[in-house]
Each structure stands twice: as C-alpha cells, then as structure tokens.
C-alpha positions as CSV (number, residue, x, y, z in Angstrom):
1,X,87.1,93.2,113.7
2,X,90.4,95.8,114.2
3,X,91.3,98.3,111.8
4,X,93.0,97.5,108.9
5,X,96.7,98.4,108.2
6,X,97.4,101.1,105.7
7,X,98.8,99.8,102.6
8,X,99.0,102.5,99.9
9,X,101.3,105.7,100.2
10,X,98.3,108.2,100.9
11,X,97.1,106.1,103.6
12,X,100.9,105.8,105.2
13,X,101.3,110.0,104.9
14,X,97.7,109.8,106.8
15,X,99.1,107.4,109.5
16,X,102.6,109.3,109.7
17,X,100.7,113.0,109.9
18,X,98.1,111.4,112.6
19,X,101.2,110.5,114.5
20,X,103.3,113.6,114.1
21,X,99.9,115.6,115.4
22,X,99.3,113.6,118.2
23,X,103.4,113.4,119.5
24,X,103.9,115.7,122.6
25,X,106.3,118.4,122.2
26,X,106.7,119.5,125.6
27,X,110.2,119.7,125.2
28,X,113.5,121.4,123.5
29,X,114.5,117.8,123.3
30,X,110.8,116.5,121.9
31,X,110.3,119.1,119.5
32,X,113.7,118.8,118.1
33,X,112.9,114.8,117.3
34,X,110.0,116.2,115.6
35,X,111.4,118.4,113.3
36,X,114.5,116.0,112.5
37,X,111.7,113.2,111.7
38,X,109.7,115.8,109.6
39,X,113.1,116.6,107.6
40,X,113.7,113.2,106.6
41,X,110.3,112.1,105.5
42,X,110.1,111.1,101.8
43,X,107.6,110.1,99.8
44,X,106.6,106.6,100.5
45,X,108.1,104.2,97.9
46,X,108.0,100.5,97.8
47,X,111.2,98.5,98.2
48,X,112.3,95.1,99.1
49,X,113.0,94.7,102.7
50,X,115.6,91.9,104.0
51,X,114.9,90.3,107.1
52,X,116.5,87.3,109.3
53,X,116.1,83.6,107.9
54,X,116.6,85.2,104.5
55,X,113.1,86.3,104.4
56,X,112.3,89.3,101.8
57,X,108.9,91.5,102.0
58,X,107.5,94.2,99.9
59,X,107.7,97.2,102.3
60,X,107.0,101.3,102.3
61,X,110.6,103.0,103.2
62,X,109.1,106.7,104.4
63,X,112.3,108.1,106.0
64,X,116.0,108.2,105.4
65,X,118.1,108.7,108.6
66,X,121.8,109.6,108.8
67,X,122.9,107.7,105.8
68,X,123.3,104.4,107.6
69,X,119.4,103.8,108.7
70,X,116.0,103.9,106.7
71,X,112.8,103.7,108.2
72,X,110.1,101.6,106.5
73,X,106.3,100.8,107.0
74,X,105.5,97.0,107.2
75,X,102.0,96.6,106.1
76,X,101.7,93.1,107.2
77,X,102.7,94.2,110.4
78,X,101.1,97.2,110.6
79,X,103.8,98.9,112.1
80,X,107.3,100.8,111.3
81,X,110.8,99.4,111.5
82,X,114.1,100.6,111.6
83,X,116.4,99.0,109.0
84,X,120.4,99.3,108.2
85,X,121.5,99.9,104.6
86,X,123.4,97.1,103.2
87,X,124.7,95.6,99.6
88,X,121.6,93.8,99.1
89,X,119.1,96.6,100.1
90,X,117.3,97.4,103.8
91,X,118.0,95.2,106.7
92,X,115.4,94.9,109.5
93,X,117.2,95.3,113.0
94,X,114.5,94.4,114.7
95,X,113.3,98.0,116.0
96,X,109.6,97.9,115.5
97,X,106.8,100.5,116.4
98,X,105.8,104.2,115.8
99,X,107.4,105.9,113.5
100,X,108.7,108.9,115.3
101,X,110.2,106.1,117.9
102,X,111.9,103.7,115.9
103,X,113.5,107.1,114.1
104,X,114.2,108.7,116.9
105,X,116.2,105.7,118.4
106,X,119.4,106.1,116.9
C-alpha cells in the first residue's frame, strides 16, 4: 500500500520542508529559486480551487507568487498545483508536480 498524501497543514509543511532540504542548490540560479520560494511560503490554509469543467475542490494554499499566481496543494491527488487568481478564486492552470517546480515555472 502506498504512502498516504498529507491532509493537514502540519503534514504539508513537513512535506515542503523535506523538499527544500532535498533540492539541489548547486548553482546561483537554484539558490535564488529556493530563496524566492521560501520567501513566498505562507501558512497553509484551506481554499476552494476552481478546475476546468466547473469542478471545485478544497485544497491548501501554501505560497503566493507575484500576485497573479498561487501555489496550492491538492490532497486528493498528492501533488502541488499552480493556480492563477480570478474573480472566483484560485483557478488551476494545469501545472502540477513538486512544490518548487510548480512555483518556479513562472
């Protein structure tokens, strides 16, 4: 049986801390990416995220980007997603994977 995905704020913070610790910072660019990621982390909080097809789901907001984007954690999928801010709340834009990878994709 596989490992259960985190579903609480404390578990998500632990998951993010492990990802930061394991991230290879072997270049100036990588160090800058990790520092920007850490600077934009927020206390995880539940939000309703909009997905294509009119689907909504409760997810965890974990980081803000440049004001247009938000990094969220999808507990049902077990991965992170990049969302764009909209009049109706965060909208999933299909960028999924690890936290730093999603965050650094913009």
